[in-house]
C-alpha positions in Angstrom: 92.0 108.2 97.8 88.4 109.0 98.3 85.3 106.8 98.5 81.8 107.9 97.3 79.9 109.7 100.1 76.1 110.1 100.3 73.9 112.9 101.5 70.8 112.3 103.6 68.8 112.2 100.4 71.0 109.4 99.1 72.5 111.5 96.3 76.0 110.4 95.3 78.3 113.5 95.7 81.5 111.7 94.9 83.6 113.1 92.1 86.5 110.9 91.0 89.8 112.6 90.6 91.2 112.5 87.1 93.0 109.2 86.4 96.0 109.8 84.1 97.1 106.1 84.2 96.3 104.1 81.1 94.5 100.7 80.8 96.9 98.0 79.8 95.7 95.1 77.6 97.0 91.9 79.0 95.4 89.6 76.4 93.2 90.1 73.3 91.5 87.9 70.8 88.3 87.9 68.8 86.2 86.9 71.8 87.7 88.5 74.9 90.0 91.1 76.4 91.8 90.9 79.7 92.9 94.3 80.9 94.9 95.7 83.8 92.8 98.4 85.5 94.8 101.2 87.3 93.9 102.1 90.8 91.8 105.3 90.9 89.7 104.5 87.8 86.0 103.6 88.0 85.0 100.3 86.4 81.7 101.8 85.0 80.8 105.4 84.5 78.8 107.0 87.4 75.4 108.7 87.2 77.1 112.0 87.8 78.3 113.3 84.4 81.6 114.3 86.0 82.3 110.6 86.5 82.1 109.7 82.9 85.7 108.3 82.7 85.8 104.6 83.4 87.2 101.3 82.2 84.0 100.7 80.1 83.9 104.2 78.7 87.5 104.0 77.6 87.2 100.5 76.1 84.1 101.2 74.0 86.1 103.9 72.1 88.0 101.0 70.4 85.8 98.0 71.2 82.2 99.1 70.6 80.4 96.1 72.1 82.8 95.6 75.1 81.1 94.2 78.2 82.7 93.9 81.6 82.2 90.5 83.1 82.9 91.8 86.6 84.1 95.0 88.3 86.9 96.1 90.6 86.5 98.8 93.3 87.7 102.3 92.4 90.9 101.9 94.4 91.6 98.3 93.4 94.0 97.6 90.5 94.4 94.5 88.3 92.6 92.1 86.0 89.2 92.6 84.6 87.8 90.2 82.0 85.9 91.7 79.1 83.6 90.0 76.6 83.7 91.5 73.1 80.0 90.8 72.3 76.7 89.8 73.8 77.1 86.1 73.0 80.5 85.8 74.6 79.2 87.7 77.6 76.5 85.2 78.1 78.8 82.2 77.9 81.3 83.7 80.4 78.6 84.9 82.7 77.6 81.3 83.2 81.1 80.5 84.3 81.1 83.3 86.9 77.6 82.2 88.1 78.8 78.5 88.4 81.9 79.7 90.3 84.2 78.0 87.8 86.3 81.2 87.4 89.2 81.4 89.9 90.5 84.8 90.9 93.4 85.6 93.2 94.4 89.0 94.8 97.3 90.4 96.7 96.9 92.8 99.5 98.9 94.5 102.2 97.1 94.1 105.5 97.8 96.0 108.7 99.5 94.0 111.5 100.6 90.4 111.8 98.0 87.7 111.3 97.7 85.0 114.0 97.4 82.2 111.4 99.2 81.8 108.1 96.2 80.6 106.2 92.5 79.9 106.5 89.0 80.5 105.2 86.9 83.5 106.2 83.2 82.6 106.3 81.3 85.8 107.1 78.0 86.8 105.4 77.7 90.3 104.0 74.7 92.6 104.1 73.9 96.2 103.2 74.3 98.8 106.0 71.5 101.4 105.5 72.9 103.6 108.3 76.4 103.8 106.9 75.9 103.7 103.1 78.0 103.0 101.0 79.5 100.7 103.6 78.4 97.1 103.9 78.6 95.0 107.1 79.0 91.4 108.4 75.6 90.2 109.4 74.7 86.6 110.2 70.9 87.3 110.1 70.6 89.4 106.9 73.8 88.8 105.0 74.4 86.7 101.9 77.0 83.9 102.1 80.6 85.2 101.6 83.7 83.1 101.8 87.4 83.9 101.2 90.5 81.8 101.3 93.7 83.6 102.5 97.4 82.8 102.7 100.1 85.0 104.3 102.9 85.4 101.8 105.2 87.5 104.1 105.3 89.8 107.1 107.4 92.9 107.4 108.2 93.7 111.1 109.5 97.2 110.2 106.3 98.4 108.6 104.0 96.0 110.5 102.4 94.9 107.3 101.4 91.4 106.0 101.4 90.5 102.3 98.4 88.2 101.8 97.0 86.3 98.9 93.2 86.1 98.7 91.2 83.6 96.7 87.5 84.6 96.9 85.1 81.7 96.7 82.1 84.1 96.4 82.1 87.5 94.8 80.2 89.9 97.1 80.7 93.7 96.9 83.6 94.8 99.2 84.1 91.2 100.2 87.9 91.3 100.5 87.9 94.7 102.3 85.2 93.6 104.8 86.7 90.2 105.4 90.1 91.8 106.1 88.5 94.0 108.6 86.7 91.0 110.1 90.1 89.3 110.6 91.2 92.4 112.5 93.7 93.4 109.8 92.2 96.0 107.4 93.7 96.5 103.9 96.2 99.4 104.0 94.6 102.5 102.4 91.0 101.2 102.7 89.2 104.3 103.9 85.8 102.5 104.4 87.0 99.7 106.6 89.8 100.9 108.8 92.8 100.9 106.6 93.7 104.6 107.3 95.1 105.3 110.8 96.3 108.5 112.4 100.0 108.4 112.9 100.7 106.1 110.0 102.3 107.5 106.9 99.5 108.0 104.3 99.4 105.9 101.1 98.4 107.0 97.7 96.0 104.1 97.0 94.3 101.1 98.5 96.7 98.2 98.5 94.6 95.6 96.8 95.4 94.1 93.4 93.7 91.4 91.3 96.7 89.4 90.2 95.3 86.3 88.4 92.2 85.0 86.7 91.6 81.4 85.5 88.6 80.4 83.3 87.7 78.4 80.2 87.9 80.1 76.9 84.3 80.5 75.6 85.1 79.5 72.0 88.1 77.1 72.1 87.2 75.4 75.4 90.9 75.7 76.5 92.1 76.5 80.0 93.1 80.2 80.3 95.0 81.9 83.1 95.8 85.6 82.9 98.4 87.0 85.3 99.1 90.6 86.2 102.1 91.3 88.5 101.4 93.2 91.7 102.5 96.8 91.5 103.2 97.3 95.2 
């Protein structure tokens, strides 16, 4: 797995490897789609024409006015909620802005955590010196909070399976907060999840497994689930 790299003139040289995995539709009606994004697929097409393939590019072939409500990192798999038109996009965007949408993720973290649950409160800022990395910064960062719960620990592999519930939705939040705990996500090349001497993995072990929100037309409670593939 590779992460976008930048030259000194801030030109993105990253070319995404071909992603042969297909998008799976988890739920569909006249207003929304919920899809399962495979690891190794961009959420949106890049500026480089070689990075045209993406979740959005594929969806608009069949759903011309599809609009992603949020994104997942290139290496992250799992649920993305999609509005099927501008009006629905506006209604659901309000829910995201009001933090009334609840998301949970599963991840494999390196090592054994000292506590089984807790809240990570660590603000996130841009890191101009190490773009595209971000950093924890009390002075410049925007508020970022994540609840976590250890589901299991494997002594043989020295890996912890953790459930994350992000309270805020900052870029790279779960990856940075895992590093901040001292237990990077396995396979995360930006924040310490690749270590010499450990058997390499084919992807970043982070998956968006559930999404709860209010249906924009019916007003009913919705929860979409997507089983973790690792």
